[in-house]
C-alpha positions in Angstrom: 26.4 17.3 44.5 29.2 20.0 45.2 28.0 23.5 45.4 30.2 26.5 43.5 30.8 29.3 45.1 29.6 31.9 42.4 32.3 34.9 42.2 29.2 37.2 41.1 29.1 39.1 44.4 31.2 42.1 44.5 33.7 42.2 47.3 37.5 42.8 48.4 39.5 39.9 47.4 40.2 37.3 50.4 43.9 37.4 51.4 44.1 33.9 52.6 45.4 32.8 49.0 49.2 33.1 48.0 48.0 34.1 44.7 45.7 36.7 45.8 48.0 38.5 48.1 50.9 38.6 45.8 48.7 39.5 43.2 46.8 42.2 45.1 50.6 43.7 45.8 52.0 43.6 42.4 48.7 45.2 40.8 48.7 47.8 43.4 52.6 48.8 42.7 51.6 48.9 38.8 48.7 51.2 39.5 51.1 53.6 41.6 53.5 53.9 38.8 51.1 54.0 36.2 49.4 56.8 38.1 52.8 58.6 38.5 53.3 59.0 34.6 49.4 59.8 34.1 49.8 62.7 36.9 53.0 63.9 34.6 51.0 64.0 31.5 48.6 66.6 33.3 46.7 64.4 35.7 44.6 62.4 33.1 41.9 60.6 34.4 39.7 60.2 31.5 39.9 57.7 28.7 39.1 60.1 25.9 41.7 62.6 27.2 44.4 60.0 27.2 43.3 58.8 23.7 43.5 62.0 22.1 46.9 63.1 24.1 49.0 60.2 23.1 46.9 59.1 20.0 46.3 55.8 21.5 43.2 53.1 20.3 40.2 53.8 22.6 40.5 50.1 24.1 44.0 50.7 25.3 43.0 54.0 26.7 40.3 52.6 28.5 42.3 49.6 29.9 44.9 52.3 31.2 42.5 54.6 32.9 40.6 51.6 34.5 43.8 50.1 35.9 44.8 53.7 37.4 41.4 54.6 38.8 40.4 51.4 40.0 39.2 51.8 43.9 40.6 48.1 44.5 43.4 47.6 42.4 43.2 43.9 41.9 39.7 44.2 40.4 41.3 45.5 37.2 44.1 43.3 36.9 42.5 41.5 33.8 42.5 44.9 32.0 46.3 45.4 32.3 47.4 46.0 28.6 50.0 43.7 26.9 53.8 44.6 26.9 53.5 46.2 23.3 50.7 48.1 24.3 52.4 49.4 27.5 55.6 50.3 25.6 53.2 52.4 23.4 52.2 54.4 26.6 55.6 54.8 27.4 57.0 55.9 24.3 54.0 58.6 23.9 54.9 59.8 27.5 58.5 60.3 26.7 57.7 62.0 23.5 55.9 64.7 25.7 58.6 65.0 28.1 57.7 62.7 31.0 61.0 61.7 32.9 62.9 58.6 31.9 62.9 57.6 35.6 59.1 57.7 36.0 59.0 55.4 32.5 61.4 53.2 33.7 59.7 52.9 37.3 56.5 51.9 35.4 58.3 49.2 33.2 59.9 47.8 36.1 56.4 47.4 37.9 55.2 45.9 34.6 57.8 43.4 34.6 56.8 42.2 38.3 53.4 42.0 36.9 54.6 39.6 34.2 56.6 37.4 36.6 53.5 37.2 38.5 51.4 35.8 35.7 54.1 33.4 34.5 54.6 32.0 38.2 51.0 31.4 39.0 49.1 31.1 35.7 51.5 30.4 33.1 49.8 32.9 30.4 47.6 35.8 30.4 44.1 33.9 29.5 44.6 31.6 32.8 45.6 34.6 34.9 42.8 36.7 34.0 40.3 33.5 34.8 41.9 33.4 38.0 41.9 36.7 39.1 38.2 37.6 38.2 37.1 34.5 40.0 39.1 35.8 43.2 37.8 39.3 43.1 34.3 38.8 42.2 31.9 41.4 40.7 30.7 41.1 36.9 34.3 40.7 35.4 34.3 36.9 35.7 31.0 36.5 34.3 31.8 38.9 31.4 34.7 36.8 30.6 32.5 33.6 31.0 30.5 34.9 28.4 33.2 35.1 25.9 34.9 31.8 26.6 31.3 30.1 26.1 31.1 31.8 22.8 34.5 30.7 22.1 33.5 27.2 23.0 30.6 27.5 20.4 32.5 28.5 17.7 35.1 25.5 18.4 32.7 22.7 18.9 31.0 24.1 15.6 34.0 23.5 13.8 34.7 20.0 15.3 31.4 18.8 15.2 30.1 20.3 12.0 26.8 21.3 13.2 25.4 24.4 15.1 21.8 25.8 16.0 20.5 29.1 16.2 18.3 28.1 19.3 17.7 25.3 21.4 14.0 25.7 22.9 12.2 23.7 25.4 8.5 24.3 27.0 7.1 22.1 29.6 3.2 22.6 30.4 2.3 21.3 33.6 -1.4 21.0 34.8 -3.5 18.9 37.1 -4.8 15.6 35.3 -8.3 16.3 34.8 -9.7 13.2 36.0 -7.1 13.0 38.9 -6.2 15.9 40.9 -3.6 14.2 42.9 -1.5 13.6 39.3 -0.4 16.2 36.9 0.2 15.8 33.3 3.4 17.4 31.4 3.2 18.2 27.9 6.8 18.7 26.5 7.7 20.1 23.5 11.0 21.4 22.1 13.5 21.5 19.0 16.1 23.4 17.5 15.8 26.6 15.2 18.0 27.1 12.2 20.3 23.9 12.7 22.8 24.2 10.0 25.3 21.6 9.0 29.0 22.8 8.1 29.7 19.5 6.3 27.8 16.7 5.1 26.9 14.3 7.9 24.7 11.1 7.2 23.1 11.4 10.7 22.5 14.2 13.4 20.6 13.5 16.8 17.9 16.1 17.1 15.6 14.4 19.7 15.4 12.0 22.7 13.1 11.1 25.3 12.6 8.3 27.9 10.2 7.2 30.0 10.1 7.1 33.6 10.4 4.0 36.0 12.7 1.9 34.1 15.6 2.2 36.4 16.2 1.6 40.1 14.4 4.9 41.1 10.9 5.4 42.8 8.3 2.8 42.2 5.5 5.4 42.1 7.1 6.4 38.7 6.2 3.4 37.0 2.5 4.3 36.5 3.6 7.2 34.0 2.3 7.0 30.4 4.3 8.3 27.6 2.6 9.1 24.3 2.9 11.5 21.3 0.8 14.6 22.1 -1.3 14.1 19.3 -2.0 10.7 20.5 -1.0 9.5 17.2 0.1 5.8 17.1 3.6 5.2 16.1 7.0 7.0 16.6 6.3 9.4 14.0 3.5 11.2 16.0 6.5 12.9 18.1 7.4 15.0 15.3 5.4 18.2 15.1 5.5 18.4 11.5 3.3 21.5 11.3 6.1 23.4 13.4 8.9 22.3 11.1 10.8 24.2 8.5 9.6 23.6 4.9 10.7 21.5 3.0 10.1 19.3 6.0 13.5 17.8 7.4 14.2 14.1 6.7 13.9 12.7 10.5 14.1 9.0 11.4 12.6 7.8 14.8 14.0 5.0 16.2 13.6 2.9 19.5 16.6 2.3 21.8 17.1 0.4 25.2 15.5 1.1 28.4 12.7 3.3 26.9 14.6 5.8 25.0 13.2 7.1 21.8 15.6 8.9 19.2 15.0 11.4 16.5 17.9 11.7 13.9 18.2 14.1 11.3 19.1 12.3 8.0 21.2 13.6 5.0 21.1 17.3 6.0 22.1 19.7 3.6 25.2 21.8 4.2 25.1 25.6 4.8 22.9 28.7 5.7 20.7 28.1 2.7 19.8 24.5 4.0 18.9 25.5 7.5 16.2 23.4 9.0 14.0 23.9 12.2 12.3 21.1 13.9 10.1 20.4 16.9 9.0 17.6 18.7 6.2 17.1 21.3 5.9 14.4 24.4 2.8 13.9 26.8 3.6 12.4 30.0 0.4 11.3 31.9 -0.3 9.9 35.6 2.6 11.9 37.2 2.5 11.9 41.0 2.3 15.5 42.1 5.7 16.3 43.4 4.5 18.4 46.2 5.9 16.2 49.1 8.0 14.0 47.2 10.8 15.5 45.1 9.2 18.8 45.5 10.3 20.4 42.1 8.9 21.1 38.9 11.6 21.6 36.1 13.8 20.8 33.1 17.1 19.3 32.8 18.8 19.6 29.5 22.1 18.2 28.2 23.6 20.6 25.8 25.0 18.3 23.2 24.9 20.5 20.2 26.4 23.9 19.6 23.5 26.4 20.2 23.8 30.2 20.2 20.6 30.4 22.7 18.9 28.1 25.0 15.2 29.2 25.9 13.7 26.9 28.7 10.1 27.7 29.7 7.6 26.2 32.0 4.1 27.0 31.8 2.6 25.7 35.0 -1.2 25.9 35.7 -1.9 28.6 38.3 -1.6 28.0 41.9 0.1 24.4 41.3 3.3 25.6 42.6 2.5 28.6 45.0 5.5 30.4 46.5 7.7 28.0 45.1 11.5 29.3 44.6 12.9 29.3 41.1 16.5 27.9 40.9 19.3 27.2 38.0 22.1 25.1 38.3 24.7 24.5 35.3 26.1 21.1 35.8 29.4 19.1 34.6 30.1 15.5 35.1 26.3 14.7 35.6 25.0 11.0 35.5 22.2 10.2 32.9 20.9 7.5 35.1 18.6 7.1 37.7 21.4 7.1 40.3 23.3 10.1 41.5 26.8 10.9 40.3 29.6 9.8 42.8 30.7 12.6 45.0 33.0 15.2 43.2 32.1 13.8 39.7 29.1 16.2 39.2 29.8 19.9 39.8 27.9 23.0 39.7 29.3 25.8 38.0 29.0 29.5 39.1 26.4 31.4 36.9 24.3 34.6 37.0 21.3 32.7 35.3 17.6 33.6 36.4 14.5 31.6 36.0 12.3 34.5 35.5 8.5 35.0 36.0 7.2 36.5 32.8 3.3 36.7 33.6 0.9 34.3 32.1 0.6 32.5 29.0 3.4 32.0 26.3 5.8 34.7 25.8 7.7 35.4 22.4 11.1 34.4 21.6 13.0 36.5 19.4 14.6 33.7 17.6 11.1 32.2 16.7 8.3 34.7 16.4 5.8 32.0 15.9 6.6 30.3 19.2 3.5 31.6 21.1 1.4 30.3 18.3 3.0 27.2 18.3 2.6 26.5 22.4 -1.0 27.6 22.3 -1.5 25.1 19.5 0.1 22.2 20.7 -1.6 22.5 24.0 -5.1 22.9 22.3 -4.3 19.4 20.6 -4.1 18.1 24.4 -7.4 19.9 25.2 -5.4 22.6 27.3 -5.8 26.3 27.3 -2.3 27.9 28.5 -3.5 31.4 28.5 -3.9 31.6 32.4 -0.8 29.5 33.1 2.2 31.1 34.8 5.0 31.2 32.7 8.7 31.1 34.0 11.6 31.5 31.8 15.5 30.8 31.5 17.4 32.1 28.8 21.1 31.4 28.3 23.4 33.0 25.5 26.0 30.3 24.4 25.1 27.6 26.7 28.1 25.5 27.7 28.7 22.5 25.2 28.6 19.3 27.5 26.9 21.0 30.5 23.6 20.0 31.7 21.3 23.0 32.4 18.6 22.8 35.4 15.9 25.3 35.7 13.5 24.5 38.3 10.9 25.7 40.9 11.5 24.3 44.3 8.9 23.6 47.0 9.6 25.6 49.9 9.9 22.7 52.4 12.6 21.2 50.3 14.7 24.0 51.2 14.5 23.5 55.0 
């Protein structure tokens, strides 16, 4: 698996790239010529003053001051205004008596900037992605969130479905009758699932057994049942925690131990939104300490959702001093076998798997969440009030990616 260099750390851009070298020179020149104009306007250094002086809109004034005042000019490259906006500055400056030579020099520097964008990127959107990744800091991740939001909107339009939240919660404890093995209660579902047009069938749940592939043989003893121990596939749907009227969900068995839940004939629009949760119980899992060395969740984002929440409630002292880690993967394999080299990639992210204390914590998209977790755990004879709670929260998770949040045994990192 190839690791991505996250551009989260703020630093001076590296000069071993032709793109970075040329961009730094061009933006530095543009900054200097913009500074000349602002100095001629009375040495303006604050966006509010520039806004009032030239009657500019707030965003444009902020962009211009950010470019002019940046300690590292290239860090402000994504904030360089459009040609139309730059012309507004020039016209206002000329009207207040700034010399034609200064404004022509500024426009000439802007010509070089546009030439740079066309030569290396082709358009401003691509250029902004390249330059924010090159300089690091928060700029790349601010743009990342905007792009993820756009993907959500686009895929909602294309697939005809979206959800307010995708929630996963794994509860891990030692088996009461075998402390060398652990038990996993896995509950999860969708909050405010909305159809944008009539769709006959939407997959809303899937679960697989362990040990059906060519993975480790010791996994083959793991047993999967509904949390309630109710017989039949219908027991996986947690009807008491679904919206009313109850959604029409069919449960079907697939190959290789897969189980699927599909929403049938859902209604269209906000007035027909539905919430549904499912629960799975895995018993006799060999303790991962000294083996895989991790407790975690791996979720495929295959529906457009506004928020993804992944909780882990783990019995206290079951994973002491284990390290929280998060990865966002694309091109990952759905089988027990690893993806070929170069296929699966880890994307840069600023996501944190955070410790929240003990017991279930509130999720603002579902205020009844703590009550649901405690109730479902109680069905399995488990009191989670003293369990350590870890949470990952992602706004607009990238459609088509897999998000991995896990606690990793220290020995596995050595």
